[in-house]
N, C-alpha and C positions, 0 to 999 in steps of 0.2 A: 591325578589327572582332573578329577572333578573340582578340586580346590583351585587349580590353575585356571580352569574354564570359568569358574565363578568370579575369580579376580579379573579376568579379561572382560566379563560382562559388566562388572562394576566400573571398571575403567572406561568402558564404552559409554555407559550411561552418564558418568560424571563428565566425560568429554563433550557429549552432546549438550548437556545442561550448561556447562561453562561456555560453550560456543554461543548458545542462545542468549545467555546473560550478557556476554560481551556485545553481541549485536544490538540488544535492547539498549544498553548503555550508550553505544555509538549513536543510535537513532535518537535517543533522548537528548544527547549533546547537540546533534545537528538540527533537531526540530525546535529546540528551546529559543533560538533567536527569532525564528519565524512566528512562534506563538507570541513572543514579546512584541514583535512588530505589529501583529494583528490586534493585540490588546491595546497598544498605544494608538493605533488608528481608530479603533472603536471609541476610545476615550476622547479623541479629538473631534469626532463628528457627532457624538451622541448628544451633545448639548446645543447643537445648532438649531435654533428655533427663532426665526426672524419673520417680521411682517413688512411687506412692501405696500405702501398706500400711495396711490396717485390721486391727488385732487388738484385739478388745474395745472397739471404737469404733462408735458408731451411725451417724455421718454425717461425710462429708468431701466437700469440693467443690474441684475443680481447674479454674481458669479459664485459657483460652488465647485469644489474639487472632490472627486471621489477616487479612492484607491483601494486595491485589494478586494474588489467585488462589492463594494458598498453601493446601496441604492439610495437615490434621492426621491423623496416623496414631496410633491408640491401640492399643498392644499390651497384652493383658491376660492374667492368669493367676489363676485362682481355685482355692483349696484350701479345701474346706469340706464339711461333712456337713449343712449347714443350708440353708434357703431364702435366697437372696440376691436382693435387688432392686437394680437399677442402671439408670441411663438416661444417655444422652448426647443433648443437645439443642442446637440453635443458639440464637442470641440472640432469635429470634422465637418460640421455644417449639415448634418443629417438630422431630420426630425425623428426622435425616438419616443415621443409622447403621443400615444394614440388616444383617440376619443370616440365615443359612441355617437358620431354625427354622420350625416350623409356626405358623400364625396363632393357634392356641390358646395358644401360649406368650407371646403379646404382649397386654398390656392396653392397648387403644387409647384408653381414656378418659384415663389419666394418663401414657401413653407410657413406662411402666415395663416393663422386660423381667423377667419372673419366672422364675428358674431354680431347679429342684429338683435338687440334685446330692448324691449320697451317696458319701462317701469316694472322691472322685476329683479329679483336677486337669484343669481345662479350659483350653485355650489358644486364642487367636484374635486377630483384629485388626478394627478398625473405622476408617473414614476419613470426613472431611467437608471441605468447601471454603468454609466461612464462619466468622465469629466465633462462638464458642460456649463451652460449659463442660461439664465432666464432673461428674456427681453419682453418688457411690457410696453406697449405703444398705445397711448391714449389719443384717439382721433378727435375727441370733443373736449376741448379745454374748459368749456363753460359749464357743462353739466356732468361730465363723467367722473365717476369715482371707481377706481380699480384697487382692490385690496387682495394681495397675495400673501399667504402665510407659507413660509418656506420651512420645511422640516426634512432633515436628512436622517434616515433610519439606517443604522449599520446592519450588515448581514455577515455571518461567519463565512470566511473564504480562505482557502489555502492555495498558494501559487501552484498552477498545474505542474510546473517543473518538479516541485517537491513531491507531489503525489506520484508522478512517474518514478522518481527516485526511490520512494518508499516501496512501490510495487516491485521495482528491480531488486532491492535488497531482500524483500520477502521471498522472491523467486530464487535468489542466490542461496538464501538460508535453506530452503527446501532441497535444492540441488546438493548443497554441501552435506546435509544430513543423510541424503540418499547415498552419496559417495562414501561417507564414513561407514554406513551400515554395510555397503557392498564390500569395502576393504576389510571390515571386521569379519564378515562371513568367509571371505577368501582366506584370511589368516587362520580362522578357526578350522577350515577344511584342510589347509596345509599342515596345521599342527596335528590334527587327528591322523593324517596320513603318516606323518613322521612317527607318532606314537605307535601306530599299528606296525610300522616297519621295525621299530625297536623291539616290540613284543615278539615279532616273528623271528628276529635274529636270535632271541634267547632260546627258542625251541630247536632242538637238534634236527638236522635235516634227515628225512626219511630216505633211505637208499631206494633208488628207482630202478637200478639194473640188477640182474641176477648175480653178477660178480660181487657188487657192493653188498647185497643181501647175504651172500655166502660168507663174506668176511666178517660181518657184524652180527649176524643172526645164526642161530642153530638150525641146521638143515633138517633136523629130525622133529623138533617141537616148535620151531619158529620163534623162540624167545630170544631177546637180545643177549649177546655175549658180554657179560660184565667184566671178565678178565681176559683180554686177548691172549695173554701168555699161557693161560690154562689149556690143557690138552682135552679135558672133558667138560661137557656142559653142566653148569651147576643146577640146572632145572631138571634135565632128564638123564644126565650121566652119559650121553652119547659121545663117541670119539669124534672130536672136531678135526682131527687130521685126515680123516677119510673123506 
């Protein structure tokens, strides 16, 4: 009985380990394309490093595409003594680039940032996390020099759908293991019950009525009658016919 129980425990442990190994392999197969895609996108945007310089030009547009949660970092430097208008918007037309300037410096109607700079150089940076483009508008063709250095910095990101799927698989794994353990315990309980029943069947039934006792036991000494055909008790010699 102990040997069979040990075998069942070994089978249970091997089954759970095999289940987990298969799940990990399936997850690895599913996540491999996503990791490859993220790596390819990082490689595509990692080397983007461009400089936009406007000298005596009225307008220039720089477009950049971001996918998979990458962020664009726009480093800018402005040297001018004139009024410079510039804006950075996403593809939906909303300004995602915030700046530490007063509300009065921002024209909320057209999302342009209006800067009045006199004989100085300003430096700063802006960032966003979606597809978009940079528009630089020089209002003074004679004196203004606007220089923008565009750098796109990749960030690690996994599609939310994949994350939800992985959480779902993890929960299913836990539920599956719990179900396996419950079934194993139930089978063990049923097996023990059957074994106990078999053991009890091997033990001769003890007579419960006086008639049964008189037929199988000596009425004088109470010892079991070994030979029912014998007239006298082998233990005490009493007459069994009386």
